[in-house]
PyMOL Python script that loads the backbone (N, CA, C, O; Angstrom):
from pymol import cmd

cmd.read_pdbstr("""\
ATOM      1  N   UNK A   1    -207.075  34.703  -1.634  1.00  0.00           N
ATOM      2  CA  UNK A   1    -207.211  33.673  -1.174  1.00  0.00           C
ATOM      3  C   UNK A   1    -208.718  33.197  -0.972  1.00  0.00           C
ATOM      4  O   UNK A   1    -209.113  32.057  -1.215  1.00  0.00           O
ATOM      5  N   UNK A   2    -209.479  34.222  -0.499  1.00  0.00           N
ATOM      6  CA  UNK A   2    -210.639  34.042  -0.514  1.00  0.00           C
ATOM      7  C   UNK A   2    -211.455  33.571  -1.648  1.00  0.00           C
ATOM      8  O   UNK A   2    -212.437  32.851  -1.462  1.00  0.00           O
ATOM      9  N   UNK A   3    -211.117  33.917  -2.692  1.00  0.00           N
ATOM     10  CA  UNK A   3    -211.747  33.353  -3.936  1.00  0.00           C
ATOM     11  C   UNK A   3    -211.722  31.998  -4.344  1.00  0.00           C
ATOM     12  O   UNK A   3    -212.621  31.338  -4.865  1.00  0.00           O
ATOM     13  N   UNK A   4    -210.238  31.584  -3.946  1.00  0.00           N
ATOM     14  CA  UNK A   4    -209.923  30.472  -4.220  1.00  0.00           C
ATOM     15  C   UNK A   4    -210.444  29.322  -2.931  1.00  0.00           C
ATOM     16  O   UNK A   4    -210.346  28.107  -3.104  1.00  0.00           O
ATOM     17  N   UNK A   5    -210.934  29.860  -1.796  1.00  0.00           N
ATOM     18  CA  UNK A   5    -211.661  28.973  -0.924  1.00  0.00           C
ATOM     19  C   UNK A   5    -213.088  28.983  -1.158  1.00  0.00           C
ATOM     20  O   UNK A   5    -213.741  28.065  -0.662  1.00  0.00           O
ATOM     21  N   UNK A   6    -213.680  29.881  -1.838  1.00  0.00           N
ATOM     22  CA  UNK A   6    -214.962  29.833  -2.403  1.00  0.00           C
ATOM     23  C   UNK A   6    -215.266  29.068  -3.148  1.00  0.00           C
ATOM     24  O   UNK A   6    -216.287  28.393  -3.011  1.00  0.00           O
ATOM     25  N   UNK A   7    -214.319  28.947  -4.317  1.00  0.00           N
ATOM     26  CA  UNK A   7    -214.246  27.869  -5.262  1.00  0.00           C
ATOM     27  C   UNK A   7    -214.269  26.442  -4.870  1.00  0.00           C
ATOM     28  O   UNK A   7    -215.013  25.540  -5.255  1.00  0.00           O
ATOM     29  N   UNK A   8    -213.302  26.431  -4.027  1.00  0.00           N
ATOM     30  CA  UNK A   8    -212.947  25.136  -3.472  1.00  0.00           C
ATOM     31  C   UNK A   8    -214.182  24.565  -2.538  1.00  0.00           C
ATOM     32  O   UNK A   8    -214.429  23.366  -2.412  1.00  0.00           O
ATOM     33  N   UNK A   9    -214.907  25.625  -1.912  1.00  0.00           N
ATOM     34  CA  UNK A   9    -216.126  25.087  -1.224  1.00  0.00           C
ATOM     35  C   UNK A   9    -217.125  24.914  -2.170  1.00  0.00           C
ATOM     36  O   UNK A   9    -218.087  24.265  -1.759  1.00  0.00           O
ATOM     37  N   UNK A  10    -217.173  25.263  -3.197  1.00  0.00           N
ATOM     38  CA  UNK A  10    -218.257  25.089  -4.363  1.00  0.00           C
ATOM     39  C   UNK A  10    -217.974  23.613  -4.709  1.00  0.00           C
ATOM     40  O   UNK A  10    -218.976  23.102  -5.209  1.00  0.00           O
ATOM     41  N   UNK A  11    -216.847  22.693  -4.596  1.00  0.00           N
ATOM     42  CA  UNK A  11    -216.592  21.567  -5.292  1.00  0.00           C
ATOM     43  C   UNK A  11    -215.691  21.433  -6.020  1.00  0.00           C
ATOM     44  O   UNK A  11    -215.311  20.310  -6.351  1.00  0.00           O
ATOM     45  N   UNK A  12    -215.051  22.677  -6.507  1.00  0.00           N
ATOM     46  CA  UNK A  12    -214.082  22.672  -7.500  1.00  0.00           C
ATOM     47  C   UNK A  12    -212.828  21.994  -7.133  1.00  0.00           C
ATOM     48  O   UNK A  12    -212.425  21.855  -5.978  1.00  0.00           O
ATOM     49  N   UNK A  13    -212.217  21.565  -8.246  1.00  0.00           N
ATOM     50  CA  UNK A  13    -210.744  21.045  -8.135  1.00  0.00           C
ATOM     51  C   UNK A  13    -209.784  22.081  -7.902  1.00  0.00           C
ATOM     52  O   UNK A  13    -210.055  23.212  -8.307  1.00  0.00           O
ATOM     53  N   UNK A  14    -208.634  21.852  -7.274  1.00  0.00           N
ATOM     54  CA  UNK A  14    -207.744  22.906  -7.202  1.00  0.00           C
ATOM     55  C   UNK A  14    -207.448  23.475  -8.482  1.00  0.00           C
ATOM     56  O   UNK A  14    -207.525  24.701  -8.564  1.00  0.00           O
ATOM     57  N   UNK A  15    -207.093  22.755  -9.596  1.00  0.00           N
ATOM     58  CA  UNK A  15    -206.841  23.314 -10.675  1.00  0.00           C
ATOM     59  C   UNK A  15    -207.856  24.469 -11.384  1.00  0.00           C
ATOM     60  O   UNK A  15    -207.529  25.528 -11.919  1.00  0.00           O
ATOM     61  N   UNK A  16    -209.117  23.924 -11.210  1.00  0.00           N
ATOM     62  CA  UNK A  16    -210.241  24.564 -11.675  1.00  0.00           C
ATOM     63  C   UNK A  16    -210.507  25.865 -10.686  1.00  0.00           C
ATOM     64  O   UNK A  16    -210.917  26.951 -11.098  1.00  0.00           O
ATOM     65  N   UNK A  17    -210.272  25.632  -9.637  1.00  0.00           N
ATOM     66  CA  UNK A  17    -210.654  26.952  -8.586  1.00  0.00           C
ATOM     67  C   UNK A  17    -209.504  27.769  -8.843  1.00  0.00           C
ATOM     68  O   UNK A  17    -209.762  28.969  -8.745  1.00  0.00           O
ATOM     69  N   UNK A  18    -208.244  27.484  -9.157  1.00  0.00           N
ATOM     70  CA  UNK A  18    -207.193  28.388  -9.405  1.00  0.00           C
ATOM     71  C   UNK A  18    -207.481  29.042 -10.627  1.00  0.00           C
ATOM     72  O   UNK A  18    -207.193  30.236 -10.714  1.00  0.00           O
ATOM     73  N   UNK A  19    -208.006  28.452 -11.591  1.00  0.00           N
ATOM     74  CA  UNK A  19    -208.227  29.227 -12.888  1.00  0.00           C
ATOM     75  C   UNK A  19    -209.251  30.137 -12.832  1.00  0.00           C
ATOM     76  O   UNK A  19    -209.213  31.176 -13.491  1.00  0.00           O
ATOM     77  N   UNK A  20    -210.501  29.742 -11.842  1.00  0.00           N
ATOM     78  CA  UNK A  20    -211.634  30.689 -11.830  1.00  0.00           C
ATOM     79  C   UNK A  20    -211.353  31.985 -10.788  1.00  0.00           C
ATOM     80  O   UNK A  20    -212.015  33.020 -10.728  1.00  0.00           O
ATOM     81  N   UNK A  21    -210.284  31.653 -10.062  1.00  0.00           N
ATOM     82  CA  UNK A  21    -209.807  32.576  -8.833  1.00  0.00           C
ATOM     83  C   UNK A  21    -208.768  33.566  -9.487  1.00  0.00           C
ATOM     84  O   UNK A  21    -208.518  34.608  -8.880  1.00  0.00           O
ATOM     85  N   UNK A  22    -208.107  33.285 -10.772  1.00  0.00           N
ATOM     86  CA  UNK A  22    -206.944  34.112 -11.397  1.00  0.00           C
ATOM     87  C   UNK A  22    -205.594  33.608 -10.703  1.00  0.00           C
ATOM     88  O   UNK A  22    -204.659  34.375 -10.473  1.00  0.00           O
ATOM     89  N   UNK A  23    -205.584  32.555 -10.461  1.00  0.00           N
ATOM     90  CA  UNK A  23    -204.197  32.266  -9.625  1.00  0.00           C
ATOM     91  C   UNK A  23    -203.800  31.223 -10.299  1.00  0.00           C
ATOM     92  O   UNK A  23    -204.595  30.460 -10.849  1.00  0.00           O
ATOM     93  N   UNK A  24    -202.247  31.051 -10.333  1.00  0.00           N
ATOM     94  CA  UNK A  24    -201.608  30.087 -11.150  1.00  0.00           C
ATOM     95  C   UNK A  24    -201.699  28.834 -10.215  1.00  0.00           C
ATOM     96  O   UNK A  24    -201.511  28.901  -9.000  1.00  0.00           O
ATOM     97  N   UNK A  25    -202.078  27.406 -11.059  1.00  0.00           N
ATOM     98  CA  UNK A  25    -202.300  26.194 -10.423  1.00  0.00           C
ATOM     99  C   UNK A  25    -201.109  25.954  -9.482  1.00  0.00           C
ATOM    100  O   UNK A  25    -201.426  25.470  -8.395  1.00  0.00           O
ATOM    101  N   UNK A  26    -200.065  26.146  -9.640  1.00  0.00           N
ATOM    102  CA  UNK A  26    -199.026  25.877  -8.775  1.00  0.00           C
ATOM    103  C   UNK A  26    -199.239  26.419  -7.529  1.00  0.00           C
ATOM    104  O   UNK A  26    -199.361  25.725  -6.520  1.00  0.00           O
ATOM    105  N   UNK A  27    -199.296  27.745  -7.544  1.00  0.00           N
ATOM    106  CA  UNK A  27    -199.167  28.633  -6.203  1.00  0.00           C
ATOM    107  C   UNK A  27    -200.734  28.339  -5.724  1.00  0.00           C
ATOM    108  O   UNK A  27    -200.945  28.590  -4.538  1.00  0.00           O
ATOM    109  N   UNK A  28    -201.651  27.930  -6.357  1.00  0.00           N
ATOM    110  CA  UNK A  28    -203.054  27.429  -5.454  1.00  0.00           C
ATOM    111  C   UNK A  28    -202.691  26.080  -4.930  1.00  0.00           C
ATOM    112  O   UNK A  28    -203.130  25.833  -3.807  1.00  0.00           O
ATOM    113  N   UNK A  29    -202.058  25.260  -5.450  1.00  0.00           N
ATOM    114  CA  UNK A  29    -201.755  23.956  -4.850  1.00  0.00           C
ATOM    115  C   UNK A  29    -200.560  24.069  -3.461  1.00  0.00           C
ATOM    116  O   UNK A  29    -200.407  23.241  -2.563  1.00  0.00           O
ATOM    117  N   UNK A  30    -199.917  25.208  -3.639  1.00  0.00           N
ATOM    118  CA  UNK A  30    -199.189  25.562  -2.261  1.00  0.00           C
ATOM    119  C   UNK A  30    -200.052  26.065  -1.307  1.00  0.00           C
ATOM    120  O   UNK A  30    -199.948  25.673  -0.144  1.00  0.00           O
ATOM    121  N   UNK A  31    -200.956  26.939  -1.649  1.00  0.00           N
ATOM    122  CA  UNK A  31    -201.650  27.444  -0.546  1.00  0.00           C
ATOM    123  C   UNK A  31    -202.683  26.324  -0.312  1.00  0.00           C
ATOM    124  O   UNK A  31    -203.221  26.507   0.780  1.00  0.00           O
ATOM    125  N   UNK A  32    -203.121  25.311  -0.895  1.00  0.00           N
ATOM    126  CA  UNK A  32    -204.187  24.449  -0.405  1.00  0.00           C
ATOM    127  C   UNK A  32    -203.132  23.489   0.497  1.00  0.00           C
ATOM    128  O   UNK A  32    -203.551  23.122   1.595  1.00  0.00           O
ATOM    129  N   UNK A  33    -202.016  23.140   0.153  1.00  0.00           N
ATOM    130  CA  UNK A  33    -201.218  22.550   0.994  1.00  0.00           C
ATOM    131  C   UNK A  33    -200.836  23.112   2.420  1.00  0.00           C
ATOM    132  O   UNK A  33    -200.643  22.382   3.392  1.00  0.00           O
ATOM    133  N   UNK A  34    -200.754  24.390   2.436  1.00  0.00           N
ATOM    134  CA  UNK A  34    -200.513  25.222   3.712  1.00  0.00           C
ATOM    135  C   UNK A  34    -201.801  25.153   4.571  1.00  0.00           C
ATOM    136  O   UNK A  34    -201.787  24.751   5.735  1.00  0.00           O
ATOM    137  N   UNK A  35    -202.844  25.545   3.964  1.00  0.00           N
ATOM    138  CA  UNK A  35    -204.271  25.371   4.648  1.00  0.00           C
ATOM    139  C   UNK A  35    -204.286  24.060   5.237  1.00  0.00           C
ATOM    140  O   UNK A  35    -204.525  23.920   6.436  1.00  0.00           O
ATOM    141  N   UNK A  36    -203.995  22.879   4.308  1.00  0.00           N
ATOM    142  CA  UNK A  36    -204.216  21.675   4.855  1.00  0.00           C
ATOM    143  C   UNK A  36    -203.342  21.530   6.259  1.00  0.00           C
ATOM    144  O   UNK A  36    -203.910  21.204   7.301  1.00  0.00           O
ATOM    145  N   UNK A  37    -202.199  21.744   6.217  1.00  0.00           N
ATOM    146  CA  UNK A  37    -201.343  21.448   7.103  1.00  0.00           C
ATOM    147  C   UNK A  37    -201.707  22.312   8.463  1.00  0.00           C
ATOM    148  O   UNK A  37    -201.554  21.839   9.589  1.00  0.00           O
ATOM    149  N   UNK A  38    -202.113  23.389   8.257  1.00  0.00           N
ATOM    150  CA  UNK A  38    -202.374  24.321   9.358  1.00  0.00           C
ATOM    151  C   UNK A  38    -203.842  24.076   9.961  1.00  0.00           C
ATOM    152  O   UNK A  38    -204.225  24.751  10.916  1.00  0.00           O
ATOM    153  N   UNK A  39    -204.671  23.069   9.361  1.00  0.00           N
ATOM    154  CA  UNK A  39    -205.838  22.679   9.746  1.00  0.00           C
ATOM    155  C   UNK A  39    -207.166  23.634   9.284  1.00  0.00           C
ATOM    156  O   UNK A  39    -208.315  23.468   9.693  1.00  0.00           O
ATOM    157  N   UNK A  40    -206.791  24.503   8.486  1.00  0.00           N
ATOM    158  CA  UNK A  40    -207.932  25.586   8.015  1.00  0.00           C
ATOM    159  C   UNK A  40    -208.665  24.822   6.888  1.00  0.00           C
ATOM    160  O   UNK A  40    -209.776  25.221   6.540  1.00  0.00           O
ATOM    161  N   UNK A  41    -208.158  23.855   6.361  1.00  0.00           N
ATOM    162  CA  UNK A  41    -208.592  23.533   5.241  1.00  0.00           C
ATOM    163  C   UNK A  41    -208.537  21.703   5.234  1.00  0.00           C
ATOM    164  O   UNK A  41    -207.443  21.163   5.396  1.00  0.00           O
ATOM    165  N   UNK A  42    -209.648  20.955   5.059  1.00  0.00           N
ATOM    166  CA  UNK A  42    -209.580  19.494   4.984  1.00  0.00           C
ATOM    167  C   UNK A  42    -209.844  18.863   3.520  1.00  0.00           C
ATOM    168  O   UNK A  42    -210.610  19.448   2.754  1.00  0.00           O
ATOM    169  N   UNK A  43    -209.405  18.041   3.258  1.00  0.00           N
ATOM    170  CA  UNK A  43    -209.518  17.473   2.066  1.00  0.00           C
ATOM    171  C   UNK A  43    -210.782  16.566   2.010  1.00  0.00           C
ATOM    172  O   UNK A  43    -210.915  15.713   2.888  1.00  0.00           O
ATOM    173  N   UNK A  44    -211.582  16.680   1.172  1.00  0.00           N
ATOM    174  CA  UNK A  44    -212.786  16.083   1.043  1.00  0.00           C
ATOM    175  C   UNK A  44    -213.041  14.608   1.289  1.00  0.00           C
ATOM    176  O   UNK A  44    -214.162  14.185   1.572  1.00  0.00           O
ATOM    177  N   UNK A  45    -211.936  13.813   1.168  1.00  0.00           N
ATOM    178  CA  UNK A  45    -211.731  12.489   1.491  1.00  0.00           C
ATOM    179  C   UNK A  45    -211.235  12.077   2.783  1.00  0.00           C
ATOM    180  O   UNK A  45    -211.072  10.882   3.027  1.00  0.00           O
ATOM    181  N   UNK A  46    -210.954  13.092   3.729  1.00  0.00           N
ATOM    182  CA  UNK A  46    -210.374  13.023   4.811  1.00  0.00           C
ATOM    183  C   UNK A  46    -211.184  12.037   5.820  1.00  0.00           C
ATOM    184  O   UNK A  46    -210.804  11.054   6.457  1.00  0.00           O
ATOM    185  N   UNK A  47    -212.421  12.667   5.721  1.00  0.00           N
ATOM    186  CA  UNK A  47    -213.625  11.702   6.586  1.00  0.00           C
ATOM    187  C   UNK A  47    -214.416  10.743   5.702  1.00  0.00           C
ATOM    188  O   UNK A  47    -214.872   9.695   6.161  1.00  0.00           O
ATOM    189  N   UNK A  48    -214.551  11.057   4.615  1.00  0.00           N
ATOM    190  CA  UNK A  48    -215.414   9.955   3.612  1.00  0.00           C
ATOM    191  C   UNK A  48    -214.421   8.689   3.445  1.00  0.00           C
ATOM    192  O   UNK A  48    -214.932   7.570   3.385  1.00  0.00           O
ATOM    193  N   UNK A  49    -213.218   8.811   3.378  1.00  0.00           N
ATOM    194  CA  UNK A  49    -212.405   7.542   3.419  1.00  0.00           C
ATOM    195  C   UNK A  49    -212.160   6.780   4.846  1.00  0.00           C
ATOM    196  O   UNK A  49    -211.847   5.603   5.020  1.00  0.00           O
ATOM    197  N   UNK A  50    -212.353   7.621   5.639  1.00  0.00           N
ATOM    198  CA  UNK A  50    -212.268   6.824   7.159  1.00  0.00           C
ATOM    199  C   UNK A  50    -213.340   5.889   7.485  1.00  0.00           C
ATOM    200  O   UNK A  50    -213.313   5.218   8.517  1.00  0.00           O
ATOM    201  N   UNK A  51    -214.412   5.823   6.512  1.00  0.00           N
ATOM    202  CA  UNK A  51    -215.250   4.636   6.684  1.00  0.00           C
ATOM    203  C   UNK A  51    -216.540   5.109   7.711  1.00  0.00           C
ATOM    204  O   UNK A  51    -217.285   4.258   8.196  1.00  0.00           O
ATOM    205  N   UNK A  52    -216.684   6.356   7.942  1.00  0.00           N
ATOM    206  CA  UNK A  52    -217.604   6.831   8.929  1.00  0.00           C
ATOM    207  C   UNK A  52    -218.839   7.172   8.121  1.00  0.00           C
ATOM    208  O   UNK A  52    -219.813   7.680   8.675  1.00  0.00           O
ATOM    209  N   UNK A  53    -218.824   6.933   6.953  1.00  0.00           N
ATOM    210  CA  UNK A  53    -220.099   6.849   6.113  1.00  0.00           C
ATOM    211  C   UNK A  53    -220.492   8.305   5.509  1.00  0.00           C
ATOM    212  O   UNK A  53    -221.673   8.645   5.435  1.00  0.00           O
ATOM    213  N   UNK A  54    -219.609   9.001   5.155  1.00  0.00           N
ATOM    214  CA  UNK A  54    -220.004  10.438   4.757  1.00  0.00           C
ATOM    215  C   UNK A  54    -220.779  10.269   3.416  1.00  0.00           C
ATOM    216  O   UNK A  54    -221.187   9.244   2.870  1.00  0.00           O
ATOM    217  N   UNK A  55    -220.869  11.713   3.006  1.00  0.00           N
ATOM    218  CA  UNK A  55    -221.678  11.853   1.522  1.00  0.00           C
ATOM    219  C   UNK A  55    -222.887  11.547   1.706  1.00  0.00           C
ATOM    220  O   UNK A  55    -223.434  10.940   0.785  1.00  0.00           O
ATOM    221  N   UNK A  56    -223.605  11.830   2.811  1.00  0.00           N
ATOM    222  CA  UNK A  56    -225.158  11.489   2.846  1.00  0.00           C
ATOM    223  C   UNK A  56    -225.596  10.088   3.471  1.00  0.00           C
ATOM    224  O   UNK A  56    -226.720   9.823   3.898  1.00  0.00           O
ATOM    225  N   UNK A  57    -224.672   9.384   3.444  1.00  0.00           N
ATOM    226  CA  UNK A  57    -225.070   7.866   4.281  1.00  0.00           C
ATOM    227  C   UNK A  57    -224.819   7.575   5.606  1.00  0.00           C
ATOM    228  O   UNK A  57    -225.186   6.556   6.191  1.00  0.00           O
ATOM    229  N   UNK A  58    -224.069   8.658   6.151  1.00  0.00           N
ATOM    230  CA  UNK A  58    -224.016   8.327   7.718  1.00  0.00           C
ATOM    231  C   UNK A  58    -225.138   9.028   8.359  1.00  0.00           C
ATOM    232  O   UNK A  58    -225.912   9.850   7.867  1.00  0.00           O
ATOM    233  N   UNK A  59    -225.074   8.486   9.711  1.00  0.00           N
ATOM    234  CA  UNK A  59    -226.302   9.138  10.383  1.00  0.00           C
ATOM    235  C   UNK A  59    -225.680   9.723  11.874  1.00  0.00           C
ATOM    236  O   UNK A  59    -226.407  10.295  12.686  1.00  0.00           O
ATOM    237  N   UNK A  60    -224.369   9.511  12.075  1.00  0.00           N
ATOM    238  CA  UNK A  60    -223.847   9.678  13.388  1.00  0.00           C
ATOM    239  C   UNK A  60    -223.734  11.232  13.524  1.00  0.00           C
ATOM    240  O   UNK A  60    -223.642  11.873  12.477  1.00  0.00           O
ATOM    241  N   UNK A  61    -223.733  11.852  14.640  1.00  0.00           N
ATOM    242  CA  UNK A  61    -223.556  13.173  14.787  1.00  0.00           C
ATOM    243  C   UNK A  61    -222.203  13.513  14.338  1.00  0.00           C
ATOM    244  O   UNK A  61    -222.079  14.526  13.650  1.00  0.00           O
ATOM    245  N   UNK A  62    -221.240  12.860  14.609  1.00  0.00           N
ATOM    246  CA  UNK A  62    -219.823  13.381  14.071  1.00  0.00           C
ATOM    247  C   UNK A  62    -219.971  13.277  12.493  1.00  0.00           C
ATOM    248  O   UNK A  62    -219.110  13.903  11.874  1.00  0.00           O
ATOM    249  N   UNK A  63    -220.719  12.734  11.891  1.00  0.00           N
ATOM    250  CA  UNK A  63    -220.577  12.886  10.333  1.00  0.00           C
ATOM    251  C   UNK A  63    -221.622  14.000  10.023  1.00  0.00           C
ATOM    252  O   UNK A  63    -221.412  14.805   9.115  1.00  0.00           O
ATOM    253  N   UNK A  64    -222.844  14.042  10.850  1.00  0.00           N
ATOM    254  CA  UNK A  64    -223.519  15.355  10.301  1.00  0.00           C
ATOM    255  C   UNK A  64    -222.843  16.667  10.661  1.00  0.00           C
ATOM    256  O   UNK A  64    -223.123  17.691  10.039  1.00  0.00           O
ATOM    257  N   UNK A  65    -222.012  16.660  11.592  1.00  0.00           N
ATOM    258  CA  UNK A  65    -221.495  18.193  12.064  1.00  0.00           C
ATOM    259  C   UNK A  65    -220.348  18.230  10.872  1.00  0.00           C
ATOM    260  O   UNK A  65    -220.083  19.265  10.261  1.00  0.00           O
ATOM    261  N   UNK A  66    -219.709  16.967  10.629  1.00  0.00           N
ATOM    262  CA  UNK A  66    -218.234  17.341   9.626  1.00  0.00           C
ATOM    263  C   UNK A  66    -218.989  17.585   8.344  1.00  0.00           C
ATOM    264  O   UNK A  66    -218.445  18.482   7.699  1.00  0.00           O
ATOM    265  N   UNK A  67    -220.055  17.089   7.761  1.00  0.00           N
ATOM    266  CA  UNK A  67    -220.358  17.131   6.591  1.00  0.00           C
ATOM    267  C   UNK A  67    -221.571  18.293   6.349  1.00  0.00           C
ATOM    268  O   UNK A  67    -222.179  18.336   5.279  1.00  0.00           O
ATOM    269  N   UNK A  68    -221.803  19.059   7.260  1.00  0.00           N
ATOM    270  CA  UNK A  68    -222.995  20.156   7.287  1.00  0.00           C
ATOM    271  C   UNK A  68    -222.776  21.044   6.312  1.00  0.00           C
ATOM    272  O   UNK A  68    -223.749  21.497   5.710  1.00  0.00           O
ATOM    273  N   UNK A  69    -221.453  21.458   5.973  1.00  0.00           N
ATOM    274  CA  UNK A  69    -221.509  22.468   5.128  1.00  0.00           C
ATOM    275  C   UNK A  69    -220.675  22.058   3.652  1.00  0.00           C
ATOM    276  O   UNK A  69    -220.141  22.899   2.929  1.00  0.00           O
ATOM    277  N   UNK A  70    -220.691  20.729   3.416  1.00  0.00           N
ATOM    278  CA  UNK A  70    -219.901  20.174   2.355  1.00  0.00           C
ATOM    279  C   UNK A  70    -220.974  20.422   1.034  1.00  0.00           C
ATOM    280  O   UNK A  70    -222.175  20.229   1.226  1.00  0.00           O
ATOM    281  N   UNK A  71    -220.596  20.759  -0.004  1.00  0.00           N
ATOM    282  CA  UNK A  71    -221.617  20.663  -1.212  1.00  0.00           C
ATOM    283  C   UNK A  71    -221.824  19.350  -1.853  1.00  0.00           C
ATOM    284  O   UNK A  71    -222.693  19.073  -2.679  1.00  0.00           O
ATOM    285  N   UNK A  72    -220.918  18.583  -1.369  1.00  0.00           N
ATOM    286  CA  UNK A  72    -221.040  17.058  -2.046  1.00  0.00           C
ATOM    287  C   UNK A  72    -222.343  16.261  -1.321  1.00  0.00           C
ATOM    288  O   UNK A  72    -223.042  15.450  -1.928  1.00  0.00           O
ATOM    289  N   UNK A  73    -222.514  16.604  -0.056  1.00  0.00           N
ATOM    290  CA  UNK A  73    -223.502  16.035   0.532  1.00  0.00           C
ATOM    291  C   UNK A  73    -225.075  16.398   0.517  1.00  0.00           C
ATOM    292  O   UNK A  73    -225.923  15.748   1.127  1.00  0.00           O
ATOM    293  N   UNK A  74    -225.322  17.489  -0.241  1.00  0.00           N
ATOM    294  CA  UNK A  74    -226.442  17.800  -0.552  1.00  0.00           C
ATOM    295  C   UNK A  74    -227.327  17.308  -1.698  1.00  0.00           C
ATOM    296  O   UNK A  74    -228.461  17.764  -1.841  1.00  0.00           O
TER     297      UNK A  74
END
""", "prot")
cmd.dss("prot")
cmd.show_as("cartoon", "prot")
cmd.util.cbc("prot")
cmd.orient("prot")
């Protein structure tokens, strides 16, 4: 699971992260769904689509904290 999370953290899609981690795509999707439901993983669009101005355009403390580890905001 850690290899999958590492690849996702680098900005990979679920399919490409699964391939790089050596996991079947269907199993990877189940793992991602579970992690999202339990709050251990958030979809990259969860804040970006909310209008808070993510991906480097927001200046609020909430955006800065949420996006600090995102590879897309660098």
